C-alpha positions as CSV (number, residue, x, y, z in Angstrom):
1,X,-143.3,87.1,-55.2
2,X,-147.1,87.7,-54.7
3,X,-149.0,91.3,-52.8
4,X,-152.4,91.5,-51.9
5,X,-152.2,95.1,-51.8
6,X,-150.6,98.0,-50.5
7,X,-150.8,97.4,-46.4
8,X,-149.4,94.0,-46.8
9,X,-145.4,95.6,-47.6
10,X,-143.1,93.5,-46.1
11,X,-140.0,95.4,-46.1
12,X,-136.5,94.4,-44.2
13,X,-134.2,96.9,-42.5
14,X,-130.8,96.3,-42.5
15,X,-128.5,98.5,-40.7
16,X,-125.7,98.2,-37.7
17,X,-127.1,101.2,-36.5
18,X,-130.2,100.3,-33.6
19,X,-131.2,103.9,-33.3
20,X,-131.0,104.1,-37.7
21,X,-133.0,100.9,-37.6
22,X,-135.5,102.2,-34.9
23,X,-136.2,105.7,-36.8
24,X,-136.8,103.9,-40.3
25,X,-139.0,101.1,-38.9
26,X,-140.8,103.7,-36.9
27,X,-141.8,106.2,-40.1
28,X,-142.1,102.5,-42.3
29,X,-144.7,101.3,-39.7
30,X,-146.9,104.8,-39.7
31,X,-146.9,104.3,-42.8
32,X,-148.8,101.1,-42.7
33,X,-146.4,99.0,-44.0
34,X,-145.1,95.5,-42.7
35,X,-141.2,95.7,-40.6
36,X,-138.5,93.8,-39.6
37,X,-134.7,94.5,-38.8
38,X,-131.5,92.9,-38.8
39,X,-128.2,94.1,-37.6
40,X,-126.1,92.9,-40.4
41,X,-126.0,91.4,-43.2
42,X,-125.5,87.6,-42.1
43,X,-128.6,88.1,-40.0
44,X,-130.5,89.5,-43.1
45,X,-130.3,86.5,-45.1
46,X,-130.9,84.4,-41.8
47,X,-134.6,86.1,-42.1
48,X,-135.0,86.2,-45.9
49,X,-134.6,82.0,-45.3
50,X,-137.8,82.2,-43.5
51,X,-139.8,85.0,-44.9
52,X,-140.9,86.9,-48.0
53,X,-140.0,90.4,-48.4
54,X,-141.2,92.8,-51.0
55,X,-138.2,95.1,-50.5
56,X,-134.6,95.0,-48.2
57,X,-133.2,98.3,-47.0
58,X,-129.7,98.1,-46.9
59,X,-127.1,99.8,-45.5
60,X,-123.8,99.8,-47.7
61,X,-121.2,99.2,-45.0
62,X,-121.7,96.7,-42.3
63,X,-118.9,94.2,-41.1
64,X,-119.3,90.1,-41.8
65,X,-121.7,90.6,-44.9
66,X,-121.6,94.5,-46.3
67,X,-124.9,95.5,-48.1
68,X,-123.3,94.7,-51.9
69,X,-122.6,90.9,-50.6
70,X,-125.9,91.0,-49.5
71,X,-127.6,92.7,-52.4
72,X,-125.7,89.6,-54.6
73,X,-127.3,87.5,-52.5
74,X,-130.3,88.6,-52.7
75,X,-130.8,88.7,-56.2
76,X,-129.0,85.3,-56.6
77,X,-131.5,83.6,-54.7
78,X,-134.4,85.8,-54.0
79,X,-135.0,87.4,-57.6
80,X,-138.1,89.1,-56.4
81,X,-137.3,90.9,-53.4
82,X,-136.0,94.3,-54.7
83,X,-133.3,96.7,-52.8
84,X,-133.1,99.9,-52.0
85,X,-129.1,100.9,-50.6
86,X,-129.1,102.9,-48.0
87,X,-125.8,105.1,-47.9
88,X,-123.5,107.8,-46.6
89,X,-122.1,110.7,-48.7
90,X,-118.8,109.2,-48.9
91,X,-120.2,106.0,-50.4
92,X,-122.2,107.5,-52.7
93,X,-120.8,106.2,-55.9
94,X,-120.5,102.5,-54.7
95,X,-124.1,103.3,-54.3
96,X,-124.2,103.4,-58.1
97,X,-122.3,100.2,-58.3
98,X,-125.1,98.9,-56.4
99,X,-127.6,100.1,-59.0
100,X,-125.7,98.4,-61.8
101,X,-125.9,94.8,-60.4
102,X,-129.5,95.0,-59.9
103,X,-130.6,97.6,-56.7
104,X,-133.9,99.6,-56.9
105,X,-132.2,102.4,-56.0
106,X,-130.2,104.3,-53.2
107,X,-130.7,106.6,-50.5
108,X,-128.5,108.7,-49.0
109,X,-128.6,108.9,-45.1
110,X,-129.9,112.3,-43.4
111,X,-131.6,113.0,-46.3
112,X,-135.9,113.8,-46.6
113,X,-137.3,110.4,-45.7
114,X,-140.3,111.3,-48.2
115,X,-137.7,110.6,-50.9
116,X,-137.3,107.5,-49.9
117,X,-141.4,106.9,-49.2
118,X,-141.7,107.7,-53.0
119,X,-139.3,104.9,-54.0
120,X,-141.3,102.4,-52.0
121,X,-144.4,103.2,-53.0
122,X,-143.0,103.1,-56.2
123,X,-141.9,99.2,-55.8
124,X,-145.4,99.2,-53.9
125,X,-147.2,99.8,-57.1
126,X,-145.4,97.4,-59.5
127,X,-145.6,94.4,-56.6
128,X,-149.5,95.6,-56.9
129,X,-149.8,95.4,-60.2
130,X,-147.5,92.4,-61.1
131,X,-149.7,90.4,-58.3
132,X,-152.9,91.5,-60.0
133,X,-152.0,90.5,-63.8
134,X,-150.2,87.0,-62.0
135,X,-153.9,86.7,-60.2
136,X,-155.9,87.9,-63.4
137,X,-153.9,85.2,-65.6
138,X,-154.9,82.6,-63.2
139,X,-158.3,83.3,-62.5
140,X,-159.8,84.8,-66.0
141,X,-160.2,81.2,-67.5
142,X,-161.9,79.3,-64.6
143,X,-164.1,82.8,-64.5
144,X,-164.7,82.7,-68.5
145,X,-165.2,79.3,-68.3
146,X,-167.9,79.8,-65.4
147,X,-169.6,83.0,-67.2
148,X,-170.1,81.0,-70.5
149,X,-172.7,78.3,-68.8
150,X,-175.3,77.1,-71.0
151,X,-177.6,76.2,-67.9
152,X,-180.2,78.3,-67.2
153,X,-181.0,78.0,-63.9
154,X,-176.7,79.5,-63.5
155,X,-177.4,82.0,-65.9
156,X,-180.2,83.4,-63.9
157,X,-177.7,82.8,-60.5
158,X,-174.7,84.7,-62.5
159,X,-176.9,87.6,-63.1
160,X,-177.8,87.9,-59.8
161,X,-174.5,87.8,-59.2
162,X,-173.6,90.5,-61.5
163,X,-176.0,92.7,-60.1
164,X,-175.5,92.2,-56.5
165,X,-171.1,93.0,-57.2
166,X,-172.4,96.6,-58.1
167,X,-173.4,97.4,-54.4
168,X,-171.3,96.3,-50.9
169,X,-173.9,94.4,-49.9
170,X,-172.9,90.8,-47.6
171,X,-173.5,87.9,-50.0
172,X,-174.0,84.0,-49.1
173,X,-172.8,81.5,-51.4
174,X,-174.6,78.1,-50.8
175,X,-173.7,75.3,-52.9
176,X,-172.5,71.2,-52.7
177,X,-168.7,70.9,-52.1
178,X,-167.1,71.4,-55.1
179,X,-169.1,73.3,-57.3
180,X,-167.0,76.6,-57.3
181,X,-167.6,78.7,-54.3
182,X,-164.4,80.4,-54.1
183,X,-164.6,81.1,-58.2
184,X,-167.9,82.5,-57.8
185,X,-166.6,84.8,-55.1
186,X,-163.7,85.8,-58.0
187,X,-166.6,86.3,-60.3
188,X,-168.4,89.2,-57.9
189,X,-165.1,90.7,-57.0
190,X,-164.0,91.3,-60.3
191,X,-167.4,92.5,-61.7
192,X,-167.2,94.9,-58.9
193,X,-165.9,98.3,-58.0
194,X,-163.4,97.2,-55.6
195,X,-162.2,94.5,-58.7
196,X,-158.8,97.5,-58.1
197,X,-157.9,96.1,-54.9
198,X,-157.0,93.0,-53.0
199,X,-159.2,89.4,-53.0
200,X,-158.5,87.8,-49.9
201,X,-160.1,83.8,-48.8
202,X,-159.9,82.6,-45.9
203,X,-160.9,78.3,-45.3
204,X,-162.7,78.3,-41.7
205,X,-162.7,75.0,-41.8
206,X,-159.0,74.8,-42.1
207,X,-157.1,75.7,-39.5
208,X,-158.2,75.6,-35.4
209,X,-159.8,77.8,-33.3
210,X,-157.3,80.0,-32.4
211,X,-154.9,79.7,-35.9
212,X,-158.4,81.1,-37.9
213,X,-158.9,84.1,-35.3
214,X,-155.5,85.4,-35.8
215,X,-155.4,84.4,-39.6
216,X,-158.4,87.2,-39.7
217,X,-157.4,89.2,-37.3
218,X,-153.9,89.4,-36.8
219,X,-151.8,89.5,-33.9
220,X,-149.5,91.4,-32.1
221,X,-145.9,90.2,-31.6
222,X,-145.3,88.4,-27.9
223,X,-149.4,88.2,-27.6
224,X,-149.0,84.1,-27.8
225,X,-147.0,81.9,-27.5
226,X,-145.3,81.0,-31.4
227,X,-145.9,84.9,-31.9
228,X,-143.0,86.5,-32.7
229,X,-144.0,89.4,-34.3
230,X,-146.6,91.5,-35.2
231,X,-149.0,90.3,-38.1
232,X,-151.8,91.6,-40.0
233,X,-154.3,89.6,-40.6
234,X,-157.1,89.0,-43.3
235,X,-159.4,91.6,-42.6
236,X,-156.9,94.1,-42.6
237,X,-155.4,92.9,-45.5
238,X,-158.8,92.5,-47.5
239,X,-159.5,96.6,-46.5
240,X,-160.4,98.3,-49.9
241,X,-161.3,94.7,-51.4
242,X,-163.2,92.1,-50.7
243,X,-162.8,89.2,-48.1
244,X,-164.1,85.5,-48.8
245,X,-164.4,83.7,-46.1
246,X,-165.4,79.6,-47.0
247,X,-166.7,77.4,-44.7
248,X,-168.7,79.7,-42.5
249,X,-170.6,77.1,-41.3
250,X,-167.4,75.5,-39.4
251,X,-167.1,78.6,-37.4
252,X,-167.3,78.8,-33.4
253,X,-169.8,80.4,-31.6
254,X,-167.1,82.5,-29.8
255,X,-165.5,83.5,-33.6
256,X,-169.3,84.1,-35.1
257,X,-169.6,86.6,-31.8
258,X,-166.1,88.3,-32.6
259,X,-167.1,88.1,-36.6
260,X,-170.8,89.9,-36.1
261,X,-169.1,92.7,-34.0
262,X,-167.0,93.1,-37.0
263,X,-169.0,93.3,-39.3
264,X,-171.3,95.3,-37.2
265,X,-168.8,97.8,-36.7
266,X,-166.3,97.7,-39.5
267,X,-163.5,98.0,-36.7
268,X,-161.1,95.1,-35.7
269,X,-158.7,94.4,-32.6
270,X,-155.4,92.3,-33.2
271,X,-155.0,89.7,-31.1
272,X,-152.9,91.2,-28.1
273,X,-154.5,95.0,-28.6
274,X,-157.4,96.9,-27.9
275,X,-156.9,99.4,-29.9
276,X,-159.3,99.5,-32.7
277,X,-158.7,99.0,-36.5
278,X,-161.2,100.4,-39.2
279,X,-161.5,98.4,-42.2
280,X,-163.2,98.7,-44.9
281,X,-164.4,95.1,-46.9
282,X,-167.2,93.9,-49.1
283,X,-167.7,90.4,-47.2
284,X,-168.8,87.2,-49.3
285,X,-169.0,84.3,-47.2
286,X,-170.3,80.5,-48.4
287,X,-170.9,77.2,-46.8
288,X,-172.2,73.9,-48.4
289,X,-174.0,73.4,-44.4
290,X,-178.1,74.1,-43.9
291,X,-177.4,77.3,-42.1
292,X,-181.4,77.1,-41.4
293,X,-180.7,73.6,-39.3
294,X,-177.4,75.1,-37.9
295,X,-179.6,78.0,-36.4
296,X,-182.3,76.0,-35.0
297,X,-179.6,73.5,-33.1
298,X,-177.9,76.6,-31.8
299,X,-174.6,75.9,-33.3
300,X,-175.2,79.3,-35.6
301,X,-176.0,82.4,-34.6
302,X,-179.0,83.5,-35.7
303,X,-177.9,87.4,-36.1
304,X,-175.2,86.9,-37.9
305,X,-177.1,84.8,-40.5
306,X,-179.0,87.5,-40.8
307,X,-175.5,89.7,-41.3
308,X,-174.5,87.3,-44.3
309,X,-176.9,86.6,-46.2
310,X,-178.5,89.9,-47.2
311,X,-178.0,88.1,-50.7
312,X,-178.3,84.5,-51.0
313,X,-177.4,82.6,-54.0
314,X,-176.9,79.0,-54.5
315,X,-175.3,77.3,-57.3
316,X,-176.7,74.2,-59.0
317,X,-174.5,70.9,-58.4
318,X,-172.8,69.4,-62.1
319,X,-175.2,66.9,-62.2
320,X,-178.1,69.6,-62.8
321,X,-175.6,71.5,-65.3
322,X,-174.7,68.8,-67.9
323,X,-174.8,71.1,-70.9
324,X,-171.7,72.8,-69.6
325,X,-169.6,69.5,-69.2
326,X,-168.3,69.2,-72.9
327,X,-166.5,73.0,-72.0
328,X,-165.8,72.2,-68.5
329,X,-163.9,69.2,-69.5
330,X,-162.5,71.1,-72.4
331,X,-160.5,73.6,-70.6
332,X,-159.4,70.8,-67.6
333,X,-157.6,69.3,-70.2
334,X,-156.2,72.6,-71.8
335,X,-155.1,73.4,-68.5
336,X,-153.5,69.9,-67.5
337,X,-151.8,69.8,-71.0
338,X,-150.4,73.3,-70.1
339,X,-149.4,72.4,-66.6
340,X,-147.8,69.4,-67.4
341,X,-145.9,69.4,-71.3
342,X,-148.7,66.8,-72.9
343,X,-150.3,67.2,-75.6
344,X,-153.8,65.3,-75.6
345,X,-154.6,64.3,-79.4
346,X,-157.2,62.3,-78.8
347,X,-160.1,60.8,-76.3
348,X,-161.2,57.0,-76.3
349,X,-165.2,57.8,-77.4
350,X,-165.5,55.7,-74.0
351,X,-163.9,57.5,-71.8
352,X,-165.7,61.2,-73.2
353,X,-169.3,59.0,-72.9
354,X,-167.9,58.2,-68.7
355,X,-166.8,61.9,-68.3
356,X,-170.1,63.3,-70.1
357,X,-172.6,60.8,-68.0
358,X,-170.9,60.7,-64.6
359,X,-173.3,62.0,-61.9
360,X,-170.1,63.8,-60.5
361,X,-171.0,63.6,-56.2
362,X,-167.6,66.0,-56.3
363,X,-168.7,68.4,-58.5
364,X,-166.5,70.5,-60.6
365,X,-163.6,69.6,-58.2
366,X,-163.9,65.8,-58.8
367,X,-164.5,66.2,-62.5
368,X,-160.9,68.5,-62.4
369,X,-159.5,65.6,-60.6
370,X,-160.3,63.2,-63.3
371,X,-159.3,64.8,-65.9
372,X,-155.6,65.7,-64.4
373,X,-155.4,61.9,-63.7
374,X,-156.3,60.5,-66.9
375,X,-153.9,63.4,-69.0
376,X,-151.0,62.4,-66.6
377,X,-151.6,58.9,-67.2
378,X,-151.9,59.4,-71.3
379,X,-149.5,57.7,-73.1
380,X,-149.1,59.0,-76.9
381,X,-151.6,61.5,-76.7
382,X,-154.4,59.2,-76.5
383,X,-156.5,59.4,-73.1
384,X,-157.9,55.5,-72.7
385,X,-160.3,54.0,-70.7
386,X,-158.4,52.0,-68.9
387,X,-156.7,55.0,-66.9
388,X,-160.2,55.9,-65.8
389,X,-160.6,56.1,-61.7
390,X,-162.5,53.8,-60.0
391,X,-165.8,55.7,-58.6
392,X,-168.6,54.7,-56.4
393,X,-171.9,53.9,-57.7
394,X,-175.0,55.2,-56.0
395,X,-175.1,52.0,-53.9
396,X,-171.4,52.5,-52.3
397,X,-169.8,49.8,-54.3
398,X,-166.9,50.7,-56.3
399,X,-166.4,50.7,-60.2
400,X,-163.8,50.9,-62.3
401,X,-164.6,51.5,-66.2
402,X,-167.3,53.0,-67.9
403,X,-168.7,50.0,-69.6
404,X,-170.3,49.5,-65.9
405,X,-172.6,52.2,-66.6
406,X,-175.9,51.2,-68.2
407,X,-176.0,53.1,-71.5
408,X,-178.3,53.0,-75.0
409,X,-178.1,49.8,-77.1
410,X,-177.0,52.4,-79.7
411,X,-174.1,54.2,-77.8
412,X,-172.7,51.1,-76.5
413,X,-172.5,49.4,-80.4
414,X,-170.8,52.7,-81.5
415,X,-168.3,52.2,-78.6
416,X,-168.1,48.6,-80.1
417,X,-167.5,50.1,-84.3
418,X,-165.6,52.5,-83.4
419,X,-163.1,50.4,-81.0
420,X,-163.1,47.4,-83.7
421,X,-162.3,50.1,-86.6
422,X,-159.3,51.6,-84.8
423,X,-157.9,47.9,-84.1
424,X,-158.0,46.9,-88.5
425,X,-157.1,50.3,-89.2
426,X,-154.0,49.1,-86.8
427,X,-153.6,45.9,-88.3
428,X,-153.5,47.5,-91.7
429,X,-150.9,50.0,-90.9
430,X,-153.7,52.7,-90.9
431,X,-154.3,51.3,-95.2
432,X,-157.8,53.1,-95.1
433,X,-158.6,51.1,-98.8
434,X,-156.9,47.9,-97.3
435,X,-159.1,47.8,-94.3
436,X,-162.4,49.1,-95.6
437,X,-161.7,45.6,-97.8
438,X,-161.1,43.9,-94.8
439,X,-164.8,45.0,-93.2
440,X,-166.6,44.5,-96.5
441,X,-167.1,48.2,-96.6
442,X,-166.8,51.3,-99.0
443,X,-163.3,53.8,-99.0
444,X,-165.8,56.5,-98.5
445,X,-167.9,54.9,-96.0
446,X,-165.1,53.7,-93.7
447,X,-163.7,57.0,-94.4
448,X,-166.8,58.6,-92.8
449,X,-167.0,56.2,-89.6
450,X,-163.1,57.2,-89.4
451,X,-164.2,61.0,-89.4
452,X,-167.4,60.6,-87.1
453,X,-165.4,58.8,-84.1
454,X,-162.5,61.1,-84.4
455,X,-160.0,58.3,-85.0
456,X,-157.8,60.1,-87.1
């Protein structure tokens, strides 16, 4: 279970005493935790099916499904959810038994709730650490691959990013779709002093206006149809960390006005509430739109543009970073091997030539998709030309294979020679001496060709 930061810890309080549920809920919400309640174990199990919780605080003695039975169900089906058993003096022994079955600890009713809050903060720290470690594990290879660029223009962009990361200044990342704008935002976050706090990403293009405002600002229970509980938005979730708004050029003018106010005041209001909430975040935005033109056309606010673009950096398209393509291919092949549990031993020369020369209108995202497809369709660890996808040329016409690309004659000769040698070796059952005789070359010459073309 992932936790973006402290204020997003979710707690389910389960107790058949309504007054006690309400007291605990009030205490925890004042401390910034997101809470729901259930009157019994059966109701709790229904809520667990609908929502992820970091912690369940449950009474031990309840009708229908008691605390011990609830604990067993949680540990069997929601292993990432921690359980604290709430008990009276008479059932402490049972609570100790519950700890043997996986409960995090127990809390005695009537004791100072500060002891309970200390235990919750322990769970919170564990969840934050686990989430950050998981995020870093998934992020580090792609960031490392990006940071090791051989392209001089992109190196300058990275240098700018590293300098900008040391401040809280707003950053605008420009670039075509698929160039890695979100990876750049993650890179800036992890170069900054905010790296130990959450980094929240929101796609402004993927949600309707109303849904986007709820996602950004949060909402109060009952503020609109379907708002069955209070929800904190991404501004609050990014408190102390970084908020990344992707495709910001797609925002409506109404949402732009609310965003501008939040940036200027560092305060937000949840939908359905007039209460201001202080937020501390570093803002990074990205778009593949021409915002200057959007301002001229009146569909993007000029004052917001100046606010979000204190520093502007543009990521060059992949076709202008050809020296990075071999490393990216290697990275995506390795990542696909791990994910799909397949091992690639060889890539046909014609496929590699295609991957190195194709212009990638979809940039890194398209390269990633093509490599993943090739790994999926590979047989016996070999990626073959026949599995290349259909791609479009500049005139819009579809073409399927690498051979449709015009190449230097010497490259075509090499490809043909490699394929022919491979076929002869197969006919000779991989006997190099016999193949060399049939090809009228020395064994050493053939061995050098096999090594050059990676045929063995």
